N, C-alpha and C positions, 0 to 999 in steps of 0.2 A: 307635813309637806316639806319640811326642810330636808329630810332624808332623800326626797326626790329631787328637790331643787338645787341640791349641792352636787348632783351627779352631772358630769360633763355630757354623758350620753343622753340623759333625759333632756338637757337644756341645749343640745346641739343646734336646734332650729327655733329656739325660743327668742323672744325679743330682748333678752338680757343674758349676760354670761351667767354661769352657775353662781349660786349664792355662796358667799364666803362665811356668813354667820347666821345663827338662829335669829338674831335681831333683824337682819335684812329680810328674812322670810316672815317674821312676825309683822314687820311694817307692810310687806306685800299683802299679807292676810288681812290686816286692818283696813288697807285701802280697798280690798275686795269686799269686805263686810260693810263698808260705808257707801257702797253704790246705792243711789236712790232707786227705790223699787220701780219707778216709772222710766228709769234710764237703763237698767240692766239687772241681771242677777247671775251669780256664780255659785256653784255647788262643789263641796268637797265630796269626792267619790270614795266610798268604802266597799270592801268585799271581805266577808268573814271577819269583821271587826278591825281590819287593817285599812289605813288610808292608802289608796292606790293612785290618786290623782285629783284633778279638778276638771270641771266642764261647765260652761255657761256662756253668758253674754256680759262682757265687761261693759259694753254699751250696745243696746239694741241697734241694729240687728246683727252685730258682729260676733260670730261664734268663736270661742277659744277653748282649747283643752290641752291638758298636759298629763301624761300618765307615767308611772314608774316603769322603766324598761323590764322589770321582772314580770310584768303582766302583759307585755306586748305579745300580740299574736294569739291571744286567748278569747278575743271577741268582747272583752269587757269594755273597752273604749267605745266600740260600736254601739253596744247596749246603752251605755251612759249618754253618749252624744245623741243617739236617737231619742232618748227620753227628754233631753233638754230641748231638742228641736220640736218635738211634739208639744211640749209645754209652751214654747215660744209661739207656736201657731194657735194652739187651743186656748191658752190662758191670756196671752198678751195680744192676740190678734195680729201677729206680724204677717205682712203680706209676703215677705221673703226673708231668708236668712243668708248672710254673706260670710265668707271666710277668706283669710289671707294666709297663704302657705309659702314657706321657703321652697323653691323648686327642687332642692336637693332632698327634701323630705318625701320620698316616694311613698312610704307607708301612709302618711297623712293624706296624700293625694288619692291613694286607692280607697281609703276610708270614705272620703267625701264622694268619690265616684259611686261607691256602693250605696251610699245614702241618697243618691239621686242628684247631687250637685252637678252643675256644669261650669266649666271654665269660662270666665267672661273676658279676661285679659291678663297681660303680664306687664310688669314694670321692673326696671333695673334700679338698684341702689335705693331701696325704700327704707331699710332699717340699718342703723349703725349699731352693731352689737360688739361692744368692746372697741377694738380698732379695725373691725372688718365690716365692709358694706355687704349687705345681703339683698337679694332680689325677692320679688313676690309674684305668686300666681294667685289671682283672685277668682273666687268661686261664688256662685249664687244658687239658691234653691227656693222655688216658690212653694206655697202651701199646696197648690194643686199637684205639682210634680211629686211632692213628698207623699201625699195620700196615694196617688196612683202607683208610685214606685214601691211603697210598702205593701200595697195589696198584691202587686205582681210578685214580690219576694216571698210573701207568705204562701202563695199558691204554687210557687216553683219547686 
């Protein structure tokens, strides 16, 4: 994960600046692993034996994901995020999933749109990343909309 989290491009819209050291990433991973199962779950995503990112719920129902720019545009994030959402609805019984996206992150907003999310609202100055304030676009997806949306996409 450090190879991803040290990249400015990968971290451009994340809630922290790029990681400076493996120790920083190790601490981040430890915090991720310590999530109480009733509060959330996060997964490291691999493809062909290589770590390509992470996807999960740091805290239910808040979805989060981060992928290596080397795999952007290949559909791998969509596949992984969809699996995490399906698990959230099926295993954890979540009535809805939410996401917070930097409005400059057009690719992430398109991904959420494709998965059936709808924008609920926007807010300015929600995250202080380094010395820069960033805004947020908030999204939500109900289990009913996700099931319907997936059925429609499979038959399209």
